[in-house]
C-alpha positions in Angstrom: -4.8 149.2 -189.0 -7.6 151.1 -190.7 -8.5 154.7 -190.2 -11.4 153.9 -187.9 -9.3 151.7 -185.6 -6.4 154.1 -185.5 -8.5 157.1 -184.4 -11.9 156.6 -182.7 -12.7 160.0 -181.2 -15.8 160.5 -179.0 -17.8 163.3 -180.6 -20.9 165.0 -179.3 -22.9 167.2 -181.6 -25.6 169.7 -180.6 -27.7 169.8 -183.8 -31.3 170.8 -183.2 -33.4 172.8 -185.6 -35.5 171.0 -188.2 -35.8 167.6 -189.9 -34.6 169.0 -193.3 -31.4 170.3 -191.6 -30.7 167.0 -190.0 -31.2 165.1 -193.3 -28.7 167.5 -195.0 -26.3 166.6 -192.1 -26.4 162.9 -193.1 -23.3 163.2 -195.5 -21.3 164.6 -192.6 -22.6 161.8 -190.3 -21.5 159.2 -192.8 -18.0 160.6 -192.9 -17.9 160.7 -189.1 -18.9 157.0 -189.1 -16.0 156.3 -191.3 -13.7 157.6 -188.5 -15.4 156.2 -185.4 -17.9 153.7 -184.3 -21.6 154.7 -184.0 -21.4 154.4 -180.2 -18.7 157.1 -180.1 -21.1 159.6 -181.6 -23.9 161.4 -179.7 -26.3 163.9 -181.1 -28.7 166.3 -179.5 -31.7 167.0 -181.7 -35.3 168.1 -181.5 -38.2 165.7 -181.1 -39.5 164.6 -184.4 -36.2 164.8 -186.3 -34.7 161.5 -185.1 -35.4 159.5 -188.3 -31.9 159.8 -189.9 -30.2 158.9 -186.6 -32.4 155.8 -186.2 -31.6 154.7 -189.7 -27.8 155.1 -189.2 -27.8 153.6 -185.7 -26.4 156.8 -184.1 -27.1 157.5 -180.3 -29.1 160.6 -179.7 -31.1 162.7 -177.2 -34.3 164.4 -178.4 -35.6 167.6 -176.8 -39.3 167.6 -175.9 -41.0 170.3 -177.9 -44.1 170.6 -175.7 -44.9 173.1 -172.9 -42.2 175.2 -171.2 -42.3 172.9 -168.2 -41.7 169.8 -170.4 -38.8 171.7 -172.2 -37.2 172.5 -168.8 -37.6 168.9 -167.7 -36.1 167.7 -171.0 -33.1 170.0 -170.5 -32.5 168.6 -167.0 -32.7 165.1 -168.4 -30.0 165.9 -171.0 -27.7 167.4 -168.4 -28.1 164.3 -166.2 -27.3 162.0 -169.2 -24.2 164.0 -170.0 -22.9 164.3 -166.4 -20.6 161.3 -166.5 -19.7 161.4 -170.2 -16.5 162.7 -171.7 -16.0 163.8 -175.3 -12.9 164.4 -177.3 -14.9 167.0 -179.3 -18.2 168.7 -178.5 -19.6 170.6 -181.5 -22.4 173.2 -181.0 -24.0 173.7 -184.4 -26.9 175.7 -183.1 -25.4 178.4 -181.0 -28.5 179.3 -178.9 -28.9 180.2 -175.3 -29.9 176.6 -174.5 -27.0 175.1 -176.4 -24.6 177.5 -174.6 -26.0 176.3 -171.3 -25.5 172.7 -172.2 -22.0 173.2 -173.6 -20.9 174.9 -170.3 -21.7 171.6 -168.4 -20.1 169.2 -170.9 -16.8 167.6 -170.2 -14.8 167.8 -173.5 -11.2 168.0 -174.5 -12.2 170.6 -177.2 -15.4 172.6 -177.5 -16.3 173.9 -181.0 -19.1 176.2 -182.0 -20.3 177.4 -185.4 -22.9 179.9 -186.6 -23.4 183.4 -187.8 -20.6 185.8 -186.9 -23.2 188.1 -185.5 -24.4 185.4 -183.1 -20.9 184.9 -181.6 -20.3 186.3 -178.1 -16.9 186.7 -176.5 -18.1 184.8 -173.5 -19.2 181.7 -175.5 -18.1 178.5 -173.9 -16.0 177.3 -176.8 -12.3 176.8 -177.6 -12.9 177.4 -181.3 -15.6 179.4 -183.1 -16.0 178.9 -186.9 -18.2 181.5 -188.6 -20.7 180.1 -191.1 -22.8 182.2 -193.4 -26.0 180.2 -193.8 -27.5 182.8 -196.2 -24.7 183.2 -198.8 -22.3 180.3 -198.2 -20.1 180.3 -200.3 -20.8 176.7 -201.2 -23.4 174.2 -200.1 -24.2 173.9 -196.4 -22.7 170.4 -196.3 -19.4 171.8 -197.4 -19.7 174.5 -194.7 -20.3 171.9 -192.0 -17.5 169.7 -193.2 -15.1 172.7 -192.9 -16.2 173.2 -189.3 -15.1 169.6 -188.4 -11.9 169.8 -190.4 -10.9 173.1 -188.7 -11.5 171.4 -185.4 -8.9 168.8 -186.3 -11.4 166.0 -187.2 -10.1 164.5 -190.5 -13.2 163.9 -192.5 -12.6 161.8 -195.6 -12.5 163.6 -198.9 -15.3 161.5 -200.4 -18.6 162.1 -202.2 -21.5 163.4 -200.2 -23.7 160.4 -199.5 -27.1 161.6 -198.2 -29.1 158.4 -198.7 -30.9 156.7 -195.9 -32.2 153.1 -195.8 -35.9 152.6 -196.1 -37.7 151.2 -193.1 -39.1 147.8 -194.1 -42.3 148.1 -192.0 -42.9 151.6 -193.3 -42.5 150.3 -196.9 -45.0 147.6 -196.3 -47.5 150.2 -195.0 -46.9 152.3 -198.1 -47.4 149.3 -200.4 -50.8 148.7 -198.8 -51.7 152.4 -199.3 -50.7 152.3 -203.0 -52.7 149.1 -203.5 -55.8 150.4 -201.7 -55.6 153.7 -203.6 -55.2 151.9 -207.0 -51.9 153.6 -207.6 -49.6 150.5 -207.9 -47.8 150.4 -211.3 -48.7 153.9 -212.3 -46.3 156.8 -212.9 -46.3 158.6 -209.6 -45.7 162.3 -208.9 -45.4 163.4 -205.3 -46.1 167.1 -204.5 -45.5 168.9 -201.3 -47.1 172.4 -201.4 -46.3 173.2 -197.8 -43.5 175.2 -196.1 -42.7 176.9 -192.9 -43.7 180.4 -194.2 -46.1 181.4 -196.9 -43.5 183.3 -198.9 -41.5 180.0 -199.2 -44.5 178.3 -200.9 -45.2 178.1 -204.6 -48.8 179.1 -205.3 -51.1 176.1 -204.5 -53.1 176.4 -207.8 -49.9 175.8 -209.8 -49.3 172.6 -207.9 -52.8 171.6 -208.9 -52.1 172.5 -212.6 -48.9 170.6 -212.4 -50.8 167.5 -211.3 -53.2 167.9 -214.2 -50.3 168.2 -216.7 -48.6 165.1 -215.2 -51.8 163.1 -215.8 -52.3 164.4 -219.3 -48.8 163.6 -220.4 -48.1 160.4 -218.5 -51.5 158.9 -217.5 -50.0 159.1 -214.1 -51.3 159.9 -210.6 -50.3 162.5 -208.0 -49.8 162.1 -204.3 -50.2 165.2 -202.2 -48.0 165.2 -199.0 -49.3 167.3 -196.2 -49.9 167.4 -192.4 -53.4 167.6 -191.0 -52.8 171.3 -190.2 -52.4 171.9 -194.0 -55.8 170.7 -195.0 -56.8 174.1 -196.3 -53.7 174.2 -198.4 -54.5 170.8 -199.8 -58.0 171.9 -200.6 -56.6 174.8 -202.5 -54.3 172.5 -204.6 -57.2 170.1 -205.4 -59.5 172.9 -206.4 -57.1 173.6 -209.4 -57.1 169.9 -210.5 -59.4 168.7 -213.3 -62.0 166.2 -212.0 -60.6 163.2 -213.9 -57.1 163.6 -212.5 -56.3 161.1 -209.7 -54.9 163.0 -206.7 -54.5 161.2 -203.4 -53.5 162.9 -200.1 -50.9 161.2 -197.9 -50.0 162.2 -194.3 -48.1 159.3 -192.8 -45.2 159.2 -190.4 -41.7 160.3 -191.3 -40.5 156.7 -192.0 -43.7 156.2 -194.1 -43.1 159.4 -196.1 -39.5 158.3 -196.7 -40.7 154.9 -197.9 -43.4 156.6 -200.1 -40.8 158.8 -201.7 -38.8 155.7 -202.6 -41.7 154.5 -204.7 -42.6 157.7 -206.6 -41.0 158.7 -209.9 -40.5 162.4 -209.2 -41.0 164.7 -206.2 -41.7 168.4 -206.6 -41.9 170.7 -203.5 -40.9 173.8 -201.8 -37.7 174.3 -199.8 -38.6 172.2 -196.7 -38.0 168.9 -195.0 -40.0 166.6 -197.3 -37.8 167.8 -200.3 -34.6 166.6 -198.6 -36.4 163.5 -197.2 -37.3 162.5 -200.8 -33.8 163.1 -202.0 -32.5 160.9 -199.1 -34.7 158.1 -200.5 -32.8 158.3 -203.8 -35.7 160.0 -205.6 -35.4 162.5 -208.4 -36.6 165.8 -207.0 -37.4 169.3 -208.2 -37.0 172.0 -205.5 -38.7 175.4 -205.8 -36.6 178.1 -204.2 -36.9 181.8 -203.6 -36.0 183.3 -200.2 -33.1 180.8 -199.7 -30.2 180.1 -202.1 -30.4 176.6 -203.7 -26.6 176.8 -204.0 -26.5 176.7 -200.2 -29.6 174.8 -199.2 -30.5 172.9 -202.3 -31.0 169.1 -202.5 -27.9 167.0 -202.7 -27.1 165.9 -206.3 -26.0 162.5 -207.5 -22.6 162.8 -209.3 -23.7 160.1 -211.7 -27.2 161.6 -212.3 -27.3 165.4 -212.2 -31.1 165.4 -212.7 -31.7 163.7 -209.3 -31.5 167.0 -207.5 -32.7 169.9 -209.6 -34.0 173.3 -208.5 -35.8 176.3 -210.0 -34.9 179.7 -208.6 -35.2 183.3 -209.9 -32.7 185.5 -208.2 -34.1 188.8 -206.9 -32.2 191.7 -205.4 -33.8 190.8 -202.0 -32.8 187.1 -202.1 -31.8 185.5 -199.9 -33.9 187.0 -197.1 -34.2 185.8 -193.5 -37.3 187.7 -192.4 -40.8 186.4 -192.0 -42.5 188.9 -194.2 -42.4 190.0 -197.8 -43.3 193.3 -199.4 -43.5 192.1 -203.0 -46.9 190.5 -202.7 -47.9 188.9 -206.0 -44.5 189.6 -207.4 -42.7 187.6 -204.8 -39.9 185.2 -205.8 -41.9 182.0 -205.8 -44.6 183.4 -208.0 -42.1 184.2 -210.6 -41.6 180.5 -211.2 -44.1 179.7 -214.0 -46.1 176.5 -214.5 -44.5 176.0 -217.9 -40.9 176.1 -216.8 -41.6 173.8 -213.9 -43.3 171.3 -216.1 -40.6 171.4 -218.8 -38.0 170.6 -216.1 -40.2 168.0 -214.5 -40.6 166.3 -217.9 -36.9 166.4 -218.5 -36.2 164.8 -215.1 -38.9 162.1 -215.7 -37.9 161.2 -219.2 -34.2 161.0 -218.6 -34.4 158.5 -215.8 -36.0 155.1 -215.5 -39.3 154.8 -213.7 -39.5 153.3 -210.2 -41.0 150.1 -211.5 -38.1 149.7 -214.0 -35.6 150.4 -211.2 -37.0 147.6 -209.1 -36.7 145.0 -211.9 
């Protein structure tokens, strides 16, 4: 009798937040899937972050992120769905007022919660609280999450962290058409993501533009700029720093299309945000630019067989990590201290050490 047959616990997980967080949770999900069947798992996530769960075949409920009324209706829909379900373990990984409300109504043999020690309340509806320091660790956030499940008595396998996700075939076809129409097929491709949730988590846009120019000069390659429609001004700032002869093409597809696109590029460079982890989940070599968060905690997953698949640049300052939404350092902030030269040197090392995407497909 294998491990999965011997123990098939029913596990519910409240894991909202952002797409990048859920992608980093994939290694834990894969280990849970080694213990129990997909139908024995159930995740609560935010609308727009479901891609990893769809690719792994894990049941989920996604919260509506619209108006307050729609959010309330969504909450009632979740409670109705949970009404006749029983879980061996219910794990609250968000520890918010809404998650507490849901946890109180869940039928579970054991309720577990994790989060900052400062967020824990004596009246929290949990049988076990596991403090997690998301700022300092110690260790990568995946290790911290694994510890939560093990402390709850869920025996996760002691295996490598597999954060890869299968590429959606239809999305890949769409990307192939985009590359062909943009005259990018067969060229060395660099993907850049200059965006980020806060301005102080973004590398200066002109340096992204200069990096695209250097990439073209050294590799005769092209650059794809990844951005949302709301980031058009940011994209214009990047393109204004690019020489006229350098091929730079914007791309703003769906999450599955972004994932498929990243599976086709040679290297991804971006700030600490969802696209960085999405690119890494596609098996792409990435260079993450970090400042206000510690890459040792929130960095991209590395491949044990290829250390250059998940590299970061980070200059430790006395105020890092920080968890506020402002910065008093101005032009001396942590991201600005990462120079164009050091980023291009590391980018070149990453690109020259590994095979190109076209070589990997043959």
